[in-house]
Phi, psi and omega in degrees: 000325182297317179298326179293320179293317177298319178297318179294313180296317180294325177296318178294318179296321178297324182275358186306315178301321179291319178298321177294321176296319177296321178298318176299318178299320178295313181298314179297321178296318180293321178292329182263008186302314183294321181282323185221072185294322181292317179296317179296318180296316178298317180295313179297321179296316180296315180295319178298318179296317178296322179294314178298318178299321178298314181295312182295317182292327175298314178298311185296325183273333182258314189266321184299314178301322179292316180298313181292324177297320178293337179269006173102004177291142177262174183297326178297317178293317179296322181292338174281331182280322187299320176296328177294317177298315179299320178294320177296317177299315180298319179297315180296317178296323179296319177296316179299317178293326175299319177297318179295319178294323176295322178294322182285314190252347184269157172057032177268134176265144179289137179256000000 
């Protein structure tokens, strides 16, 4: 159990700069909510989606292989599952980046 906890904590520490950037994005979105509610909503939605993806992918990449291995899965079976997980993670990140791009470039009025 201890190696899994160390793996989880080290994964979070590695992601700390990105988590801090997301925190800045949340704060900026909340401060700009009254002036730009759609942009703020898109930004908050994207950051929330990225955060959930980080938590889920941490579980899927660190804990799921150990859990499945303990249930009798062999390396061949696990190696078939990991690309599917990676594709799902990539899809979720692409949607989140799409939301961020829409927040940056969408709904701008010409001045």
